[in-house]
C-alpha positions as CSV (number, residue, x, y, z in Angstrom):
1,M,-16.2,0.1,2.8
2,A,-17.3,0.6,6.3
3,G,-16.5,4.3,6.2
4,L,-18.5,4.9,3.0
5,L,-21.4,2.7,4.1
6,V,-21.8,4.7,7.2
7,L,-21.3,8.0,5.3
8,S,-23.9,7.2,2.6
9,P,-27.0,7.6,4.7
10,M,-25.9,11.2,5.4
11,V,-26.3,12.1,1.8
12,D,-29.1,14.6,1.3
13,P,-29.1,16.8,-1.8
14,Q,-31.7,19.2,-0.3
15,L,-29.3,19.9,2.6
16,G,-26.3,20.1,0.2
17,L,-24.8,16.8,1.4
18,H,-23.6,15.0,-1.7
19,M,-21.4,11.9,-2.1
20,I,-18.5,12.8,-4.4
21,A,-16.1,10.5,-6.1
22,P,-12.9,12.0,-4.6
23,L,-14.0,10.6,-1.2
24,G,-13.4,7.1,-2.7
25,A,-9.9,8.1,-3.7
26,T,-9.3,9.5,-0.2
27,S,-10.5,6.1,1.2
28,V,-7.8,4.3,-0.9
29,L,-5.1,6.4,0.7
30,I,-6.1,6.5,4.3
31,F,-7.1,2.9,4.6
32,A,-4.8,1.1,2.2
33,V,-1.6,3.2,2.6
34,P,-2.0,4.8,6.0
35,N,1.8,5.4,6.4
36,S,2.0,7.6,3.3
37,P,2.6,11.3,4.1
38,L,-0.1,12.0,1.5
39,A,-2.7,10.1,3.6
40,Q,-2.2,11.8,7.0
41,P,-5.2,13.6,8.5
42,W,-3.8,17.1,7.9
43,S,-3.1,16.3,4.2
44,A,-6.5,14.7,3.7
45,I,-8.7,17.2,5.5
46,V,-6.9,20.4,4.7
47,G,-6.0,19.3,1.2
48,N,-9.5,18.4,0.2
49,T,-11.0,21.4,1.8
50,V,-8.7,24.0,0.3
51,S,-9.0,22.3,-3.1
52,A,-12.8,22.7,-2.8
53,L,-12.5,26.4,-2.0
54,V,-10.2,26.9,-5.0
55,G,-12.5,24.9,-7.3
56,V,-15.6,26.9,-6.3
57,A,-13.8,30.2,-6.6
58,V,-12.5,29.4,-10.1
59,C,-15.9,28.1,-11.2
60,L,-17.6,31.3,-10.1
61,A,-15.0,33.5,-11.8
62,I,-14.4,31.8,-15.1
63,A,-17.1,30.8,-17.6
64,D,-15.0,28.7,-20.1
65,P,-15.2,25.1,-18.9
66,T,-11.8,24.0,-20.4
67,V,-9.9,26.9,-18.8
68,R,-11.6,26.7,-15.4
69,I,-11.0,22.9,-15.1
70,A,-7.3,23.1,-15.9
71,L,-6.9,26.2,-13.7
72,A,-8.8,24.8,-10.8
73,V,-6.7,21.6,-10.6
74,G,-3.4,23.6,-11.1
75,L,-4.2,26.1,-8.4
76,A,-5.4,23.4,-6.1
77,I,-2.1,21.6,-6.3
78,T,-0.3,24.9,-5.7
79,V,-2.4,25.9,-2.7
80,M,-2.1,22.3,-1.2
81,S,1.6,22.5,-1.6
82,L,1.8,25.9,0.1
83,A,-0.3,24.6,3.0
84,R,1.9,21.4,3.3
85,A,-1.3,19.4,2.7
86,L,-0.7,17.7,-0.6
87,H,-3.5,15.1,-1.0
88,P,-4.0,13.6,-4.6
89,P,-7.8,13.4,-4.3
90,G,-7.8,17.2,-3.8
91,G,-7.1,17.6,-7.5
92,A,-10.3,15.6,-8.2
93,V,-12.2,17.7,-5.6
94,A,-11.3,20.9,-7.5
95,M,-12.2,19.3,-10.8
96,V,-15.6,18.2,-9.5
97,A,-16.4,21.8,-8.5
98,A,-15.2,23.1,-11.9
99,M,-17.2,20.6,-13.8
100,N,-20.5,21.2,-12.0
101,P,-21.4,24.9,-12.1
102,D,-25.0,24.3,-11.3
103,M,-24.0,22.6,-8.0
104,V,-21.6,25.5,-7.3
105,Y,-24.2,28.2,-7.9
106,S,-26.5,26.3,-5.6
107,L,-24.1,25.6,-2.7
108,G,-21.4,28.2,-3.2
109,F,-18.5,27.9,-0.7
110,R,-20.6,25.6,1.5
111,F,-19.5,22.8,-0.9
112,A,-16.1,23.0,0.9
113,L,-17.8,22.5,4.2
114,A,-20.2,19.7,3.2
115,P,-19.7,17.3,1.7
116,V,-15.9,17.8,1.3
117,A,-14.6,18.8,4.8
118,A,-17.3,16.9,6.7
119,G,-17.0,13.8,4.6
120,T,-13.2,13.7,4.8
121,L,-13.2,14.3,8.5
122,F,-15.6,11.5,9.0
123,L,-13.5,9.1,6.9
124,V,-10.4,10.0,8.8
125,A,-12.1,9.3,12.1
126,V,-13.2,5.9,10.8
127,A,-9.7,5.2,9.6
128,M,-8.3,5.9,13.0
129,I,-10.8,3.5,14.6
130,Y,-10.0,0.9,12.0
131,A,-6.3,1.2,12.5
132,N,-6.6,0.9,16.3
133,A,-8.8,-2.2,16.0
134,T,-6.4,-3.9,13.6
135,G,-3.1,-3.0,15.2
136,R,-2.0,-0.6,12.6
137,R,-0.7,2.9,13.0
138,Y,-2.8,5.9,11.8
139,P,-1.7,8.7,11.9
140,F,1.9,7.3,11.4
141,R,4.5,7.8,14.2
142,Q,6.5,11.0,14.0
143,F,10.3,11.0,14.3
144,V,10.2,12.6,17.8
145,E,7.3,10.6,19.1
146,P,8.0,8.8,22.4
147,N,8.7,5.1,22.0
148,A,6.7,2.2,23.5
149,H,8.3,2.8,26.9
150,G,7.3,6.5,27.0
151,T,10.8,7.9,26.6
152,S,12.2,10.1,23.9
153,D,14.8,7.5,22.8
154,P,14.1,6.0,19.4
155,Q,13.4,2.3,19.2
156,P,16.6,0.3,19.2
157,S,16.4,-0.5,15.4
158,E,15.9,3.2,14.7
159,R,19.0,4.5,16.6
160,L,21.0,5.5,13.6
161,D,24.1,7.7,13.1
162,L,21.8,10.0,11.1
163,S,19.9,13.0,12.3
164,E,16.3,13.8,11.4
165,E,17.6,16.6,9.1
166,E,19.9,14.1,7.3
167,L,17.1,11.6,6.8
168,A,14.8,14.3,5.5
169,E,17.6,15.4,3.1
170,L,18.0,11.9,1.8
171,L,14.2,11.7,1.0
172,L,14.4,15.0,-0.8
173,R,17.5,14.0,-2.8
174,Y,15.9,10.9,-4.1
175,R,12.5,12.5,-4.4
176,H,10.7,10.3,-2.0
177,S,9.6,12.9,0.5
178,L,5.9,12.4,-0.6
179,N,6.2,8.6,-0.4
180,L,8.0,8.0,2.9
181,G,8.1,9.8,6.2
182,V,11.4,10.4,8.1
183,E,10.4,7.9,10.7
184,D,9.6,5.2,8.1
185,L,13.0,5.7,6.5
186,A,14.7,5.4,9.9
187,R,12.8,2.2,10.5
188,L,13.7,0.7,7.1
189,I,17.4,1.6,7.5
190,G,17.5,0.1,11.0
191,A,15.8,-3.1,9.7
192,A,18.2,-3.4,6.8
193,E,21.2,-3.0,9.2
194,M,19.8,-5.7,11.5
195,Q,19.2,-8.0,8.6
196,A,22.8,-7.5,7.4
197,A,24.0,-8.2,10.9
198,S,22.2,-11.5,10.9
199,H,23.8,-12.5,7.6
200,R,27.3,-11.9,9.1
201,M,26.4,-14.4,11.9
202,G,25.9,-17.1,9.3
203,P,23.2,-19.8,9.3
204,V,22.6,-19.6,13.1
205,T,19.1,-20.8,14.2
206,A,17.1,-20.8,17.4
207,A,18.2,-24.4,18.1
208,D,21.8,-23.3,18.1
209,I,21.5,-20.7,20.8
210,M,18.4,-21.7,22.9
211,S,18.4,-22.8,26.5
212,R,17.2,-26.5,26.6
213,D,17.2,-27.4,30.3
214,L,14.0,-25.5,31.1
215,I,12.4,-24.7,34.4
216,T,8.7,-24.6,33.7
217,V,5.6,-24.3,35.8
218,G,2.1,-25.7,35.4
219,P,-1.1,-23.6,35.0
220,D,-2.1,-24.4,38.6
221,T,1.2,-23.5,40.1
222,P,0.6,-21.0,43.0
223,L,2.1,-17.6,42.3
224,T,4.2,-17.9,45.5
225,E,6.1,-20.8,43.9
226,V,6.5,-18.8,40.7
227,A,8.0,-15.9,42.6
228,D,10.3,-18.3,44.5
229,L,11.5,-19.9,41.2
230,L,12.1,-16.5,39.6
231,S,14.2,-15.4,42.6
232,E,16.1,-18.7,43.0
233,H,17.2,-18.9,39.4
234,G,17.5,-15.2,38.6
235,F,15.1,-15.6,35.7
236,T,13.0,-12.8,34.3
237,S,10.4,-15.2,32.8
238,L,9.1,-18.7,33.2
239,P,7.3,-20.8,30.6
240,V,4.0,-22.3,31.6
241,A,3.4,-25.9,30.2
242,D,1.1,-28.8,31.0
243,D,2.3,-32.2,32.1
244,R,2.9,-33.2,28.5
245,D,5.2,-30.1,27.9
246,R,2.6,-28.5,25.8
247,F,3.2,-24.7,25.8
248,L,0.5,-22.6,27.4
249,G,2.0,-19.2,28.0
250,V,4.8,-17.3,29.7
251,I,5.0,-15.4,33.0
252,F,7.3,-12.4,33.0
253,Q,8.4,-10.5,36.1
254,I,6.7,-7.4,34.7
255,H,3.4,-9.2,34.9
256,L,3.8,-9.5,38.7
257,I,4.7,-5.8,39.0
258,R,1.7,-4.7,36.8
259,R,-0.7,-7.0,38.7
260,S,0.5,-5.7,42.0
261,R,0.2,-2.1,40.8
262,E,-3.3,-2.7,39.7
263,D,-4.2,-4.3,43.0
264,A,-2.5,-1.4,44.9
265,K,-4.7,1.2,43.1
266,R,-7.8,-0.9,43.4
267,L,-7.3,-1.6,47.1
268,R,-5.7,1.7,47.9
269,R,-2.6,0.3,49.5
270,G,1.1,0.4,49.0
271,L,2.9,-1.5,46.2
272,G,4.8,-3.7,48.6
273,A,1.6,-4.7,50.5
274,A,-0.1,-5.4,47.2
275,M,2.7,-7.7,46.1
276,A,2.8,-9.5,49.4
277,R,-1.0,-10.1,49.1
278,L,-0.6,-11.3,45.6
279,I,1.9,-14.1,46.5
280,D,0.4,-14.8,49.9
281,P,0.1,-18.7,50.1
282,T,-2.6,-18.3,52.8
283,R,-5.1,-16.6,50.6
284,E,-8.5,-18.2,50.4
285,V,-8.2,-18.4,46.6
286,P,-4.5,-18.3,45.7
287,V,-3.4,-16.6,42.5
288,R,-2.1,-19.2,40.1
289,A,0.1,-19.1,37.0
290,S,-2.8,-19.3,34.6
291,D,-4.2,-16.2,36.1
292,I,-1.3,-14.0,35.2
293,M,0.5,-15.7,32.3
294,S,0.6,-14.1,28.8
295,V,-0.7,-16.3,26.1
296,V,-0.2,-13.8,23.3
297,T,3.6,-14.0,22.9
298,P,5.8,-14.5,19.9
299,R,7.0,-18.1,19.4
300,V,9.4,-19.7,17.0
301,V,10.5,-23.2,15.9
302,P,14.0,-24.7,16.2
303,T,14.9,-23.9,12.6
304,T,14.0,-20.2,12.9
305,P,17.0,-18.2,11.7
306,I,18.6,-15.6,14.0
307,A,17.5,-12.9,11.4
308,V,14.0,-13.4,12.7
309,L,15.0,-13.5,16.4
310,L,17.0,-10.2,16.3
311,P,14.1,-7.8,15.8
312,M,11.7,-9.8,18.0
313,L,14.0,-9.5,21.0
314,A,15.4,-6.0,20.2
315,E,12.1,-4.2,19.7
316,G,9.5,-6.3,21.3
317,E,8.3,-6.1,24.9
318,F,9.3,-9.7,25.5
319,D,12.8,-10.6,26.6
320,A,12.3,-14.4,26.0
321,I,10.8,-16.3,23.1
322,P,9.7,-19.9,23.5
323,V,10.9,-22.4,20.9
324,L,8.2,-25.0,20.0
325,K,8.2,-28.2,18.1
326,G,4.5,-28.7,17.4
327,E,2.7,-27.9,20.6
328,R,5.6,-28.9,22.9
329,I,8.1,-26.4,24.2
330,V,11.7,-27.6,23.6
331,G,13.7,-24.5,24.5
332,I,13.6,-20.7,25.0
333,V,15.8,-17.9,23.6
334,T,16.4,-15.0,25.8
335,R,18.1,-11.7,25.1
336,S,21.1,-13.0,27.1
337,D,21.3,-16.0,24.7
338,L,21.2,-13.7,21.7
339,I,23.9,-11.4,23.1
340,T,26.2,-14.3,23.9
341,A,25.8,-15.7,20.4
342,M,26.6,-12.3,18.9
343,V,29.7,-11.8,21.1
344,R,31.0,-15.3,20.2
345,Q,30.4,-14.5,16.5
346,S,32.3,-11.2,16.8
347,M,35.3,-13.0,18.5
348,S,35.4,-15.5,15.6
349,V,35.7,-12.8,12.9
350,P,39.4,-12.7,11.8
351,K,41.2,-9.4,12.5
352,P,42.1,-7.4,9.5
353,A,45.7,-7.6,8.4
354,T,47.9,-4.6,9.4
């Protein structure tokens, strides 16, 4: 809606800028199903544009309306396929050109530039902005794209015993290459494997594996004390709670490192000096837990099954998940807790008979 509302004032028939129906179909794909291979920028922009060129050429060459409409759509599909830019609204773009000879005679091949290419490009740009603002992915991730840590390893759930070529062959074999990308298939297979693994662990919940004797800090706890607690107990995170055990956030070791790195850049000093300054108890205004804690973290309840915990700890940037009962924190599940539970489960599985 936003994309078309912003695009509408640009319509000016005198300049050859028309609003055409296929742009509505393009909007459905790029906004509603942004992971589809048919909705990616190359497919949308190139597919619509080459279809417009085909439609105009056929309209100029053939007088019979029935023949030119059928031929325009058929050739558009062929050209889009050859360009690896199959985009369903492209067929409608070619049909619009074939059905409107007066417009084609007036605009000629400029029709492919505006409104088709310009309008599609604009909608794709808005779709990218929309996806970024809502936490979605557009364009979708490629199989070889670096992961969240900036390395070439796939995400843990996508580390399969299948190569990119094998995944692509599976999509072709079951005729889903136009519905799913290789990366999406890898993610689905990984998620299914993780779900199956959780079933083999039985009805295990967060309450069964969580740590209950918690070390917490208050929002006004100086960062010096936080650092001492992390070092003393060998923790990588500390929950932040008020005096009634109401959960407020979590401090992770990485938060200290990131804050120190930011201060080092801002103050133009070494990382060690920045860290020392950050936890210096003699600072005029000491940094406190509330200044550095993360409030946007996943959280679960005691009855949350392990099937939910597995992907949260395997893929997320957090290595600890607070367990809440109402607003109160009653436990925390770390990756160590999860690994221990899985090891115990594997030891309890009876050995196959020989």
